[in-house]
Structures are given as structure tokens and as C-alpha cells.
N, C-alpha and C positions, 0 to 999 in steps of 0.2 A: 872104598872098595866098590867095584861095579857089580851089578847083578849078573851080567853076562860077561864071561871072561874075554878079554881082548886078545887078539893075535899079536904075538911078539913081533916087533919090527925086524928082528934078526931071524925070521923064520927061514927054514930051508926050502919051503914050497916055492917053486919057480913062478907059478901062476900068481901067487899072492905077492911075491917080490915085484913082478911086473905091474900089478895093481898099485902097490905102494909107490913105485917109481912114477907111474902116470899121475897119481894123486899129488905127489910131491911136485911134479912139474907144473901141475895146474894150480895148486894152492900154496906151494912153498914149504909144505910140511904134510904129515899124515895126521889128520885130526883123529881123536879117539873114536868118533862115530865110524870112520872107515876101518879102524882096527877091530871094531865089533862087527861091521858089515863083512869083513874079510872071512868071517866064519862061514859065510855063504858067498864065495867068490863070484858066482854068476850074477847074483843080485847086486853085488857091489859094482861089477863091471857095467851093469845096465844103469845103475843110478849115477855113476860118475859123469857121463855126458849130460844127463838131466840136471845135475847139480851145477855143471859149468854154465848151462843156459840160464838157470834160475839165479845164480849168484854173480855172474859176470856179464859185461856188456857184449853186444854182438850176438851172433848165432841166432838171430830172430827175436831177441829180447827187445822190448820197447823201452823199459825203464833203465835209467842210469845206475851204475854200481852204487853211487852215493845214496840214491833213493832206496835201493834194495837194502843197503846196510842200515839205513835209518829205520826201516821196517823191522829188521831183525833186532836191533837194539830196543826199539819201543815195545815190540812183542815180548822180548825177554823181560823187560822192566815190568810190564803189566802182569806177567805171570810169576813174578818174584824170582826169576832165574838170575844167577850171577853170570854176567857175560862180560 
């Protein structure tokens, strides 16, 4: 159970539906973090482009996606997170 309720993927809110569509196009799915962020759609819309640059190649990013993913896995491991 999450501490903050996640927004349902089948929400009737058009703004959130558009957000979920954009995130799905970018990531292939809607991660739970975006379902929580959708409780503040403006914040989620501002973080989506940032997330794209941080996690994907191009758009001014210097590191490869492979290196970025290795950092995520290592950080998760060091913090005892299941990833």
C-alpha cells in the first residue's frame, strides 16, 4: 500500500489522461511515480521533460542510457531498494 494514493490509470480527467499518454509514449508505460505525481499535474508536466533528459540519450545529455541505467541499478542496490 502506498502512502500517497496513486491516480487511477482510467481517470476521467483529460489533463491527466494527456500526461499519462505522453509518459507512455516516452517510457512505454506509466510508472507508479507518475501516478503519484499526477496528483499535481502541473508538477508532473514539468518533470516529464526533465526525466526524459536525465534517463534517455540526446536532448543535451552527455552520458549514454546504458551508463545512466547502471547508475540507477547501483544506487538502488546500495540503498537496499528492490529494482
